[in-house]
N, C-alpha and C positions, 0 to 999 in steps of 0.2 A: 602472417595473418594479423590484421588489425584487431585490437581489443576495444570493445565499447564499454564506456563507463558513464552511467548517468551522472549528470552534474546539476545539482538542484540549488536554486537561488532562494535563500531565506533573507528576511529583513535583518535580524540580528540574533536568531535563535538556532544557528547551525549546531553549536556544541550541545545545547539542551536537547534538540531533536535527535542528534546522534546518540546521546546517552539514553534517551527514551527508547529509540528503536532497537538498540542492542540489548535492552532489557526485555523486549518483546520477542525477538527472533533468536532462535538458536544459531550457532555457527556464525556469530556476529562479534565484531570487536572494532574499536577505534584503532586505526593504524598510525595516524599522524595528525597533529594539530599545527597549522601554520598561523603564526601571529603577525599582525601588522608591524612593519618596521617604520622607521622615520620617513622612508621614501615611498611608502604605499599610502593610499587614501585611508582615512579613518584614524581612530585613536591608536597611538603606538601601544603595542602589547595586546590589543584586543584580538579576538579570534577572527581570522580572515577565512580560512578553509579548514574543513575536517574531512580527512580521508578515512573511510570506514569500509568494513566488510559487512554487508547486510545479508544474512542467511547465505553466505558464500559468494555474493555478488559485490564486486567493488563499486563504491558510490562515493562521490565527493559532494560535500555541502559547502556552500559559499554564503558568507554574510555580506550580501551585496547592497543592503539598504532597501528602502520601501518602493523602489521603482517598478518592480515586477512582482506579481502575485501568482500563486498556483491556480490552475483551472482544471476542470474535468477533462480537458484535452489530454492530460497526462495522468496516468494512474499506475500503481503497482497492483498486480494480481497475486493474491496469496492462494496457492493451490492447497486445498485441505483434503486429507484422506477420509475424514469422518466428521460427524456432527460435533463431536467434542472439540476438534480443531477449529471448526467454523466458530463455535461459541467462544473459544479461548481467544482467538485473534480478533473477533468482532468486539468482545468485551474490553480487551486491552486497548484497541485502537479508537474505539468510539468515545472513550473517556475524555470529556472536554470538547468533543467534536460533534458532528451531526450526521444522522442517517440519511440516506437517499433512498434508492429502490434497487431491486434486483441484485442485492448483495453489495452495493456500493455504499461507501461512507467517506466523510471527510474527517480527518483527525484534527486535533487541536491546533496543528500548525497550518491547516488548510490543504494538506496533501490528500489526494483521493486514493482510495484502496478498493479493490474488488476482492471480497472474501468469498472464494468460489470452491465448492466441493467438487472434487474430480469427477464424481458421478454425473454432475450436471452436463458436462460436455458429452459424455457417453450417451446419456438419455436424449440430448438434443440432436445427436447424430444417428439416432435410431433409423434403421432402414425403412421403417414404416413412418411415412410422413405425418400421419394422423397422431401417432404416439409423440413424435417430436413436437408437433404443434401444441398438443395438450401440455407437455412439459414447459414449453416456452410461455404459454398462456398462464400457467400456474406461477412460473418465475416472475412474470410481470406484475403479479399481485403482491409479491413479497417485498419486505424491506430486507431483513436478514434472511438468508436462504435456509430452508428447512428440508433436509434430505428426505425425511419420511413423506412430506407432502409432495415433493417432486416425484418420488417413486410411486405414490398413490395416483398422481396424475398420469404417469406413464401406463399404469396398469388398468386405469378405468376405461 
């Protein structure tokens, strides 16, 4: 069975980003750093790729130069059990970045994240369409998601 590994293109911050992300997420570590050789593009000895485990998920970061930038077309979803987790991941990842809406943010490297409480999906899949619609409407007004407000919308 094939394995999928996200491969993310950074300008020149792959090692810095990897160190930051492993400080934010448990079950994370840098596995290997590959440096440029005399036969690869870029400065000899500079970091080319970083292989890491990010919360149990293998990921590779590439220092590919400024040709490509991240967009909202790709994001990581952080599934959170409670508001404390939402707050912790939001506060860590937003530092130096910028908020969006509906639990989305861009971190200081330009990578998009969805900080999502698990209960949101349960509430939005409520068998009562009106309840699900109220929850969706409440979510659309939020920047960082608030579990108590989502529950209140479901119950109103």
